[in-house]
C-alpha positions in Angstrom: -0.2 2.2 -0.2 0.5 5.9 0.3 -1.0 8.7 -1.8 2.4 10.4 -2.0 3.7 7.3 -3.9 1.2 8.2 -6.8 2.5 11.7 -7.3 5.1 10.4 -9.8 2.3 10.4 -12.5 1.8 13.5 -14.6 -1.8 12.7 -15.4 -4.3 11.1 -13.0 -8.0 10.3 -13.8 -10.2 9.4 -10.8 -13.2 7.3 -11.7 -16.2 6.5 -9.5 -18.5 3.5 -10.1 -21.3 4.0 -12.6 -24.4 5.8 -11.2 -22.3 7.2 -8.4 -23.7 7.8 -5.0 -22.7 10.4 -2.4 -19.8 8.3 -1.0 -18.2 7.7 -4.4 -18.5 11.4 -5.4 -17.1 12.5 -2.0 -14.2 10.1 -2.1 -13.3 11.1 -5.7 -13.6 14.8 -4.9 -11.3 14.5 -1.9 -8.7 12.6 -3.9 -9.0 15.2 -6.8 -8.4 18.0 -4.3 -5.3 16.3 -2.9 -3.7 15.6 -6.4 -4.8 18.9 -8.0 -1.8 20.8 -6.7 0.6 17.9 -6.8 0.5 16.6 -10.4 0.2 18.1 -13.8 -3.4 17.1 -14.8 -6.2 15.6 -12.7 -9.8 14.8 -13.6 -12.8 13.3 -11.9 -15.2 11.2 -14.0 -18.0 8.6 -14.0 -19.7 6.6 -16.7 -22.5 4.2 -17.2 -26.0 4.3 -18.8 -27.3 7.3 -16.7 -26.0 10.7 -15.7 -26.4 11.9 -12.1 -30.1 12.6 -11.5 -30.8 12.4 -7.8 -31.7 15.8 -6.3 -29.3 15.6 -3.4 -26.4 14.5 -5.6 -26.9 17.3 -8.1 -27.0 19.8 -5.2 -23.9 18.2 -3.7 -22.0 18.7 -6.9 -23.3 22.2 -7.4 -22.9 23.6 -3.8 -19.5 22.0 -3.1 -18.1 22.9 -6.6 -17.2 19.3 -7.4 -15.7 19.1 -10.9 -17.1 15.6 -11.8 -17.9 15.0 -15.5 -19.6 12.2 -17.4 -17.3 10.1 -19.6 -19.0 8.1 -22.4 -18.2 4.3 -22.4 -16.9 4.6 -26.0 -14.2 7.2 -25.2 -10.7 6.0 -25.7 -7.7 4.9 -23.5 -6.7 7.0 -20.6 -3.3 8.5 -20.2 -1.2 8.1 -17.1 -2.8 6.7 -13.9 -6.5 5.7 -13.4 -7.7 5.5 -9.8 -11.0 3.7 -9.3 -12.7 4.9 -6.1 -15.5 3.2 -4.2 -15.3 0.3 -6.7 -12.8 -2.1 -8.2 -11.4 -2.0 -11.7 -13.0 -4.8 -13.7 -16.0 -5.3 -11.4 -19.5 -5.3 -12.7 -20.5 -1.8 -11.4 -17.9 0.2 -13.3 -17.3 0.9 -17.0 -13.9 -0.4 -17.8 -11.6 2.2 -19.5 -8.2 1.0 -20.7 -5.4 2.8 -18.9 -1.6 2.8 -18.7 -1.7 2.2 -14.9 -4.5 1.3 -12.5 -4.9 1.8 -8.7 -8.0 0.8 -6.7 -9.2 2.5 -3.5 -12.4 0.8 -2.1 -14.2 -0.3 1.0 -16.1 -3.2 -0.4 -15.2 -6.9 -0.3 -12.5 -7.7 -2.8 -14.0 -8.9 -6.0 -11.0 -8.9 -8.4 -7.5 -10.2 -8.6 -5.0 -7.5 -7.5 -1.9 -8.9 -9.2 -2.5 -6.8 -12.3 -2.9 -3.5 -10.5 -0.2 -0.9 -9.9 -1.5 -0.4 -6.3 -4.6 -0.9 -4.2 -6.1 0.0 -0.8 -9.1 -2.2 -0.1 -10.4 -2.1 3.4 -13.7 -3.9 3.6 -14.7 -3.3 7.2 -15.2 0.4 6.8 -18.7 1.9 6.5 -17.7 4.3 3.7 -15.0 4.8 1.1 -14.9 8.4 2.4 -13.4 7.2 5.6 -10.7 5.3 3.8 -9.8 8.4 1.7 -9.8 10.5 4.9 -7.4 8.1 6.5 -5.1 8.2 3.4 -5.2 12.1 3.6 -4.4 12.1 7.3 -1.4 9.9 6.6 -0.1 12.6 4.3 -0.9 15.4 6.8 -3.3 16.9 4.3 -5.3 19.7 6.0 -8.8 18.4 5.4 -10.3 20.9 7.9 -8.9 23.8 6.0 -11.1 22.9 3.1 -14.8 23.0 4.2 -16.0 21.7 0.8 -13.9 18.5 1.1 -14.9 18.0 4.8 -18.6 18.5 4.0 -18.4 16.0 1.1 -16.6 13.3 3.2 -19.1 13.8 6.0 -22.1 13.5 3.7 -20.6 10.5 2.0 -20.3 8.7 5.3 -23.8 9.9 6.3 -25.4 8.4 3.3 -23.4 5.1 3.1 -24.2 4.3 6.7 -27.9 5.1 6.5 -27.7 8.4 8.3 -25.0 7.1 10.7 -27.3 4.3 12.0 -25.0 1.7 10.6 -21.8 3.2 11.9 -20.0 0.2 13.4 -16.3 0.5 12.7 -14.4 2.9 15.1 -12.5 4.7 12.3 -15.8 5.7 10.7 -16.7 7.3 14.0 -13.3 9.0 14.2 -13.9 10.7 10.9 -17.4 11.7 11.7 -16.1 13.5 14.8 -13.0 15.0 13.2 -14.0 16.6 9.9 -15.4 20.2 9.7 -18.4 20.6 7.5 -20.9 23.3 6.3 -24.0 22.8 8.5 -26.3 24.7 6.1 -25.3 22.6 3.1 -25.6 19.4 5.1 -29.1 20.5 6.1 -30.0 21.1 2.5 -28.6 17.8 1.3 -30.2 15.7 4.1 -33.6 17.2 3.3 -33.5 16.8 -0.5 -33.3 13.0 -0.5 -36.8 11.6 -1.0 -38.6 12.0 -4.3 -42.3 11.4 -5.0 -41.3 8.2 -6.7 -39.5 7.0 -3.6 -42.5 8.0 -1.5 -44.6 5.7 -3.7 -42.0 2.8 -3.3 -42.2 3.1 0.5 -46.0 3.0 0.5 -46.2 -0.1 -1.7 -43.5 -1.8 0.3 -45.3 -1.2 3.6 -48.5 -3.0 2.5 -46.5 -6.1 1.3 -44.9 -7.0 4.6 -44.3 -10.6 5.9 -44.9 -11.1 9.6 -43.9 -14.0 11.9 -46.2 -14.3 14.9 -44.0 -16.7 16.8 -41.0 -14.4 17.0 -42.7 -11.1 16.2 -40.5 -10.1 13.3 -41.3 -8.6 9.9 -39.6 -8.7 6.5 -40.2 -6.2 3.6 -38.7 -6.1 0.1 -38.7 -2.8 -1.7 -38.3 -1.9 -5.4 -34.9 -0.5 -6.5 -34.3 2.7 -4.5 -31.7 4.7 -2.6 -30.3 2.7 0.3 -31.4 5.4 2.8 -35.1 4.6 2.0 -34.6 1.2 3.5 -33.7 2.9 6.8 -36.7 5.2 6.7 -39.1 2.2 6.1 -37.4 0.2 8.9 -37.8 3.1 11.3 -41.5 3.3 10.5 -42.0 -0.5 10.7 -40.4 -1.0 14.1 -43.0 1.4 15.6 -45.7 -1.2 15.1 -46.6 -2.7 18.5 -46.5 -6.4 17.3 -43.2 -6.1 15.6 -40.0 -6.4 17.7 -37.4 -6.8 14.9 -37.5 -6.2 11.2 -35.5 -6.4 8.0 -36.1 -4.2 5.0 -34.1 -5.1 1.9 -33.8 -4.7 -1.9 -31.9 -6.1 -4.8 -29.2 -4.0 -6.4 -26.8 -4.7 -9.2 -24.1 -6.3 -7.1 -26.2 -8.0 -4.3 -28.7 -7.2 -1.6 -28.7 -4.1 0.7 -30.6 -4.5 3.9 -31.6 -2.5 7.0 -32.3 -4.0 10.5 -34.2 -2.6 13.5 -34.8 -4.0 17.0 -36.7 -2.8 20.0 -36.0 -5.7 22.4 -32.9 -6.3 24.5 -32.7 -10.0 23.3 -31.8 -8.9 19.8 -28.9 -6.5 19.2 -29.4 -5.2 15.7 -25.7 -5.0 15.0 -25.0 -8.6 15.9 -28.2 -9.6 14.0 -26.9 -7.9 10.9 -23.6 -9.7 11.2 -25.5 -13.0 11.4 -27.5 -12.3 8.3 -24.4 -11.4 6.3 -22.0 -13.9 7.7 -19.8 -15.5 5.0 -21.4 -13.7 2.1 -21.3 -10.0 3.0 -20.8 -7.5 5.8 -23.0 -6.0 8.5 -23.1 -4.0 11.7 -24.4 -0.9 13.4 -25.9 -0.1 16.7 -28.0 -2.1 19.2 -31.3 -0.7 17.8 -30.3 0.1 14.2 -28.0 -1.6 11.8 -27.7 -2.8 8.3 -25.5 -4.7 5.8 -24.9 -6.0 2.3 -24.8 -9.4 0.7 -22.4 -9.7 -2.2 -23.9 -11.0 -5.4 -21.1 -13.4 -6.3 -20.8 -15.0 -2.8 -24.6 -15.2 -2.4 -25.1 -17.0 -5.8 -22.2 -19.4 -5.0 -23.8 -20.4 -1.6 -27.5 -20.0 -2.4 -27.8 -20.4 -6.2 -31.5 -21.3 -6.2 -32.7 -19.1 -3.3 -34.4 -15.7 -3.8 -33.9 -12.9 -1.3 -37.3 -13.3 0.4 -36.7 -17.0 1.1 -33.1 -16.3 2.2 -34.1 -13.7 4.8 -37.1 -15.6 6.0 -35.0 -18.8 6.5 -32.1 -16.9 8.2 -34.4 -15.0 10.6 -36.2 -18.1 11.7 -32.9 -20.0 12.2 -31.5 -17.1 14.2 -34.4 -17.0 16.7 -34.3 -20.8 17.1 -30.5 -20.9 17.5 -29.8 -19.4 21.0 -30.8 -19.8 24.7 -31.1 -16.9 27.2 -29.1 -17.0 30.4 -30.1 -14.3 32.9 -27.5 -14.4 35.8 -29.5 -12.0 38.0 -32.5 -14.3 37.8 -30.4 -17.4 38.7 -30.1 -18.6 35.2 -26.4 -19.8 35.3 -25.7 -23.3 36.6 -22.0 -23.7 37.4 -22.2 -27.1 39.1 -21.1 -29.1 36.1 -18.6 -26.6 34.7 -15.0 -27.7 34.4 -12.1 -25.9 36.3 -9.4 -24.2 34.3 -6.6 -21.8 35.1 -5.6 -18.8 33.0 -2.2 -18.7 31.4 0.0 -15.7 32.0 -1.0 -12.7 29.9 1.3 -10.1 28.5 -0.3 -6.7 28.0 0.5 -3.0 27.7 -0.4 -0.4 30.3 -0.3 3.3 31.0 -1.4 5.4 33.9 -4.3 7.5 32.6 -3.3 10.7 34.4 0.0 10.8 32.6 -1.9 11.3 29.3 -4.5 13.8 30.5 -5.2 15.7 33.7 -7.3 14.3 36.5 -10.9 15.2 36.2 -11.0 14.9 32.4 -14.1 13.2 31.1 -12.7 10.7 28.5 -13.7 8.1 26.1 -11.6 5.2 24.6 -12.9 4.0 21.2 -12.3 0.3 20.6 -13.5 -2.4 18.3 -15.8 -3.6 21.0 -17.4 -0.2 21.6 -16.6 3.0 23.6 -15.4 3.0 27.2 -16.2 6.3 29.0 -14.6 7.2 32.4 -13.3 10.1 34.5 -9.6 10.3 34.8 -8.1 10.3 38.3 -4.6 9.5 39.7 -5.5 5.9 40.4 -6.7 4.8 36.9 -4.8 2.5 34.6 -5.5 1.6 31.0 -4.6 -1.9 29.8 -4.6 -3.3 26.2 -3.9 -7.0 25.6 -2.5 -8.5 22.4 -5.9 -9.0 20.9 -6.7 -5.4 21.3 -9.2 -5.6 24.2 -9.1 -2.6 26.4 -9.7 -2.4 30.2 -9.7 0.5 32.6 -8.8 -0.7 36.1 -7.9 0.8 39.5 -4.3 1.2 40.6 -5.0 -1.3 43.3 -6.3 -3.9 40.8 -3.2 -3.2 38.6 -0.6 -3.8 41.3 -2.5 -6.8 42.6 -2.8 -8.6 39.3 0.0 -7.3 37.0 3.8 -7.0 37.1 5.5 -4.2 35.0 8.2 -5.5 32.6 11.3 -3.8 31.2 11.6 -2.9 27.5 9.2 -1.6 24.9 5.6 -2.6 24.5 5.2 -4.1 21.0 1.4 -4.4 20.3 0.2 -4.5 16.7 -3.5 -4.0 16.3 -6.1 -3.8 13.5 -7.4 -0.6 15.0 -5.3 1.5 17.4 -7.4 2.7 20.4 -7.1 6.4 21.3 -7.9 8.3 24.4 -10.3 11.3 23.7 -11.0 14.3 25.8 -14.7 14.7 25.4 -14.7 18.4 26.2 -11.9 19.5 23.8 -12.1 16.7 21.3 -8.3 16.1 21.5 -6.7 12.7 21.3 -3.8 10.7 22.7 -2.5 7.5 21.0 -2.6 4.9 23.7 -0.2 2.3 22.2 2.5 5.0 21.7 2.6 5.5 25.5 2.2 1.9 26.7 4.7 0.0 28.8 4.7 -3.8 28.9 3.4 -5.9 31.8 2.4 -9.4 32.6 -0.2 -11.0 34.8 1.1 -11.9 38.3 -1.1 -14.9 39.0 -3.3 -17.3 37.1 -7.0 -16.7 37.3 -9.1 -19.7 38.3 -12.2 -20.1 36.1 -15.2 -22.3 35.5 -15.7 -23.3 31.9 -18.4 -24.9 29.7 -18.1 -25.4 26.0 -21.3 -24.3 24.2 -23.3 -26.8 22.2 -25.9 -24.0 21.3 -25.8 -20.3 21.0 -26.3 -18.3 24.2 -27.0 -14.7 25.1 -25.9 -14.0 28.7 -27.3 -11.1 30.7 -25.4 -10.0 33.8 -26.0 -7.2 36.3 -22.7 -5.6 35.2 -23.7 -5.5 31.5 -27.2 -4.0 32.0 -29.3 -4.6 28.9 -26.3 -5.7 26.8 -25.8 -9.4 26.4 -22.7 -11.5 26.0 -23.0 -13.6 22.8 -21.7 -17.1 22.6 -21.7 -19.3 19.5 -21.7 -23.2 19.4 -18.1 -24.3 20.0 -17.2 -21.2 22.0 -16.4 -21.4 25.7 -18.5 -19.8 28.5 -15.9 -18.6 31.1 -16.8 -17.6 34.7 -14.4 -16.2 37.2 -14.5 -18.6 40.2 -14.1 -15.7 42.6 -16.8 -13.6 41.1 -19.6 -15.5 39.4 -20.9 -12.3 37.7 -17.5 -11.9 35.9 -18.5 -13.8 32.8 -17.0 -13.9 29.3 -17.2 -15.9 26.1 -13.9 -17.1 24.5 -13.7 -18.3 20.9 -12.8 -21.9 20.4 -9.8 -21.0 18.3 -8.0 -19.1 21.1 -9.4 -20.7 24.3 -6.5 -23.2 24.8 -4.0 -20.4 24.3 -5.4 -18.6 27.2 -6.5 -21.4 29.6 -5.2 -24.8 30.8 -7.3 -27.5 32.5 -6.7 -28.1 36.2 
């Protein structure tokens, strides 16, 4: 869906969910600003039992001049187009006004049928709806950075919905954080107007009601209803306790459970842990030490109808710590004697010489779904992207030894398009746009073992980061370099390798 396609309407109402948070207000304000000069009449509204009360939200509306108004649930049918933002029309967290046409723009898991809508953009892997709206604005070449109020609102929406950027795990969220201009003074004011005396009391009560597991050194805390950012503040305090190595702080909200994760040990990556806790019933992610997620009420109740939150998190955390083995390659923990021998099938990829995109000596970073790759450009660096979106930076010698350029156009379609960024100037180059096709010259010989249990593999090359393998996946070791280890999902393994 494109925003320009909605300009055919003379009247547009943008509605946030009831009791709107910073992300909903920011997303609605950005859309309001876009349509204000393009259609006849635009309004930004919210509804529900309560009007906006939180200090930071009232300041946000006041300081950024956001024209949001309360619309009573009993008010009549809306003319023209209704756009629900940061929520879905007909879901439980929004008052449902009748409208001639309805469009949904949201970043949560899909809760409703879309066949009755006049358009929708639901992208559930984003950390905030503000990011999705920013993407839609960029597609229309809307000058976000010429409107400091809109930029500040979007930045603050992302900041709050990702627990102060600690749960920033999708690359497009990081792209927006780095791209938008914002008012630093207003941001400072908003960030420091977030905790009320009531929330201070909630945090204090929560901290004395912790559950602690001595075997695995983790803690669980449930809080009363509060702003999601309070969960992060409590988690940050809790992880400083010497006996606690990982922790989860959660609370129950109208449409599910919000939770925050912290880890201070290398054996537990908080982002991967959050994904485990939410698998199949929500979403989660973040950084190695800080992460968070959400469990969707309908999915949770369908899978765990008789389980309260405390029991769920207690069971899942115990299962997690009992579910994996540690393999430390540097300590001789990898036994290859009984592994099977396989050969890699030929791989088609895209490549580009890095110095054709930016000058030699440029300090760069490539943002990918698997994380950021940082390197210094020189005349002998090549960038490769395979069909699954994995990015590698290799030497010219490695490229010519292992890959053969192909004629034609490189046709790679990816969920997220990696970009090359100059760290000094904050300028970007689209990698896929400049790629040429190539194929691997020779098959790689590997040693393989299918996993019956989860594993976390530590290698000298990866430092403190581990390679995660789940039961059914394949542990793959390069026979010429036993420290070159990867884990390949069961669903794609036989497409990449054949048995010798």
